[in-house]
N, C-alpha and C positions, 0 to 999 in steps of 0.2 A: 710112948715111942713107937714109930711106925714099923711094921713088920716088913722086912725085905725078903724077896723071893726071886727065883729064877725059873723061866719057862723056856723050853726048847720048842721050836715050831718049824715045820717043813713048808716051804713056800712053793708049792706046786712043782713043776719041772724047771729045768734050767732057763727056758725061754721066759716063763712067768717070773722067775727070780730076777732076771735082767731087767724086765719091765718094772717090777715093784721096787727093786733096789735103786734104780736110776744110774745115770752115768757116774762112775767113780763113787758109787754108793751115796750120791747126794740126797736121795730120798730118805735113806736111813738116818742121815745126820739131821734132816729136817724133822723126821718123826721123833728122834731123841729130844730135840728142842721143844717139840709140841707136847710131848707126853711126860717129860722129866724122867725118862728111862735111859738105860744104856742098851744099845742093840749091836750085837756082834754077828757078822755073817761068815759062814763057812760053807762054800758051795751054794746049794739052794736051801740051806738050813740057817736059822737064826737063833741066837740066845738072847732073851729079853731079861734084863735085870732092873729091879727098882722096888718101890713099895708094892704091897700086895694089890691094892686098887689100881695103881698105874700099870702094873704088868698085865692084869686081867683086861683092862681097857685096851692096852696096846695090842694084845693078842687078838681081840675081837676086831680091832682096826685092820690088822694084817689079814685076817680071814676075809674081811670085806674087800680089801684091795686085791687079794688073790682072785676072788670071784669076779671082780671087775676086769682084771687082767685076762682071765680065761675067756671072757666074752669079747676080747679084742680092744678094750678101752686102754688108751695110753695113760700110764700113771705118772703124774707130775705133782709138783708141790701144791698147785691149785686144787687138783683132785683130792690129794691127801687132806688138805686143809678143810675142804668142804665135807668129805666123808667123816672126818673126825668130829666136825661140828654137828652133823646130823646124828651121829651115834651118841654123842654126849647129850645133845639137846639142851634146851634152856633149863630144864629141871634137873639136869644131871643124870637122867635116865637114858638108857641106851635104846634107841629106836631104829631097828634094823630091817623091819618089814618092808619088802618090795624095793629097797634101794637099788640092788643090782639089776633087777628086772626093769625098773624105770629108766635107768641110765644106760642100759645095754641095747635098747631098741634103736636100730639104724634108721634115721629119718631120710637120709639121702647119701648117695655115693657120688663124689665129684668125678669128672673125667680123668683126673690123676689118681683115682682110687682112694681118695681120702673119705673115710666114713664119718659122717656128721651125726652126732648124737646130742641129746640134751645132757648137760653136764651137772645139772642140779634138779632137785624135785620141783623147784619153782619154774625152771625152764620147761620141764616135762609138762606141767600143768598149762603153761602158756601155749605150747605146741598143740596140746589136746584141745584147748579152747579154740585155736585157729581152725582146727579141723571141724569143730562142731558149729561154730557161730559164723554168721555172715559179716558181722562187724565186731572187732576185738580191739580194745584199748590196752596196750602194754605199757605200764607205767613203772618206772624204776630208775635207779642211778646208772651212771656210765659203767660199762664193763659187764653188764648182765646179759648181753646177747639179744637185746630187744630187736634191733634192726636186722642183725645178721640172720637170726632165726626166721624173721618175717620174710626176708628175701629168699631163704632156703625153701620155705613153705610156698612162696609164690612160684618158684621154679618147679617144685614138685607138682603143683596144680597145672602149670603150663605143660609139663611133660605128659601128664595124665589126660591132657586135653579137657580139663575141667573149666579152663578159661582160654581165651585166644590171645591174650596179651597181658603184659605187666606194666603198670604205671607207678613210678616212684616219684614222690614229690617232697619238697621241703619249703618251709617259709623262708623268704630271703631276709632273715634277721641274723646278724652275726654277733659273736661275743665281743663287744667293744669296738667293732669296726664298721665302716660304712662302705657299701659297694661303690658309691660314687668316687671314692678316692683310689679305687683299684684301676689299673690300666686296662685298655681293651674295650671291645663292644660288650653288650649285655651277656652274650653266651660265654665269652671269655671271663667275664666277671664272676658268673655264677658257677662255672665248671669246678673251680677249686673248692667251692663251698659244698658242691654235690659229690665231691670225691669219695667220701665214705660209702655212698651208695654204689658208685662204680667199683670200688674195691671189693665189696660184698658180692657183686655180680661176677667179677672176674674170678674170684676164688671159687664160686659155686659152679659156674658154667665153663670157665676157661675163657681167656681173653678173646680168642678168635670167634668162638660161638657167640659170646656176649656182644661183640662188635657187629657181627652179622645180624643178630636180632635187632640191635639198635638201628642199623641202617635200614632194615625192613619195617621199622616202627612196631615190631612185635614187643619190644621193650622201649619204654619212653621214660627218660629222667628229666624232670623239669621243675622250676620253681612253682610253688603253690599257685601263684597268680595266673599261671597258664591254664589252670583248671576252670576258671570262671567261664560260665556260659556253655559248658560242655555237659553231655550226659554220657557217663562211662559204663557202657554195657559189656558183659562177657569179659570182665577184666579182674585182675587181682591188683588192688590199689593199696599202696603203702604211703602213709603220711608220716615222715620222720621229723624229729625235733618239734613235735606238735605243741610243746609248751610255749613256743614262740609264735603261735598263731593268735590273732585277736579273736574274740567271740564271733565276730562277723565272718572272719575267714573260716573258722571251724564249721559254722553253720553252712557256709557256701560249699565247703568240701564234702561234708556228709550228705548234702542234698544233690551232689553230682552222681552218687552211686546208682547205677542202673540195674536192669534185669540181668541175672546170671553173674553178678559181680560179688566179690568179697573185698573187705577193706580191713587193714590193720593200721591203727594209729599208735605211734610210739612217742614217748617223751619222758622227761625227767622234770617233775614239777618243782624241784629244788634249784633248777638251773635256768630260770627264765631270763632271757636277754632283751625283752621288750623295753621300750623307753619307760622311764619312771612315770607311774600313774596309769599305765596301760595294763588292762587286765588280760590274763592268759585264757585263751579259748579252751585249752585242755582242762584247766582247773574248773572253769565254768561247766564244761561238758560232764565232768564227774558229778556235779550236782543236778544238772538239768536232765541227764539221761539215765540216772541211777536206777530208775524203776521200769525202764522199757525192756520188755521181753524180746529175745532174739539177738541181743548184743551182750557183750561180756566185758568186764573190767578185770584184768589180771595185774596183780601187783608183785613186782620183783623187788628184792631188798638187797642190802649189802651182803647177805648170806649167799646170794646168787651170782656175785661177782666172780668171774672166771679168769681174771687177769692175775697179776702178781698178788700173793696173799696180803701184802701191805696195803693194796688198794682198798680192801675191805676195811682195814683199820682207819685209813684216811677218811673214807666216807662216813664211818661211824663217828669219828672224832668231830668232823664238821657238823654232823647232825646234832650231836650232844651240845656242841658249843653254840650253834644257832638257836636251838630250842631252849636250852637251860642255862646258857652262859657259863657252862662248866668245861674244864679241861679233861679230855678223855684220858683215863689211866687204865692200864691192863691189870 
């Protein structure tokens, strides 16, 4: 029979408690469901009740969340879910070294004062790789921040005058749609498809500044085909949705990179929208370029998904079903 116990824990000051507890104590209710404990809050103190192991683990979870809150990190269910996963680990051992330090470093502050940080250790490694290498491949599922963080790092490089322009490109392949069936000229056809890149820029720079930079061609957003025949010097270049490039397009893109430039190639190799029988340039690049010094491959996983916690489970369920033909069960 499991031994039950209670532990009382002080959650920093009242400001920290508001952040950790969430609106209407929603974070506490989520922690209860995650850890199979009961958590009761009184002021900035909590009482944790449950089995001995669950209570001990939940107390360590709160200690980590308080440290993150004190460093200015907003605590939400995605942060809680990730922190708990890191602490528990695949082996059931608690791995707490450097978590707070890694997730508290501010990468960039937007004009509205939003502080952008890595939200997972995988994202932290990805950001560090972009700082270190001239060409980085960021491969992983949707929701892991591959494109957004690449755009943030491009803006940081531009602000520091490490590059003189930013170029964002996507292959013009759509999930089950054809550009020819969309109304308007070519620019009108591709603009909705490039919208995620615009959204990332608007969030990072503000709409007015982003629009000004685009008008002056300091920032260029275009379909990948527009890169052919060009040499891209002194630029931070991002190729998004690279799983939808052909091998020829990938080679063409990588050989455009000129002096003083950095490139980040992002994609999800499980979401290839190319016509049946057509090979992905991103998948081929993993094999062809694996042993080249000076570039790096960073792999993000469902553990790095920073959207709703259910997104992690959905991605994992599809992976298990597609690889093993099995239904995912918790």
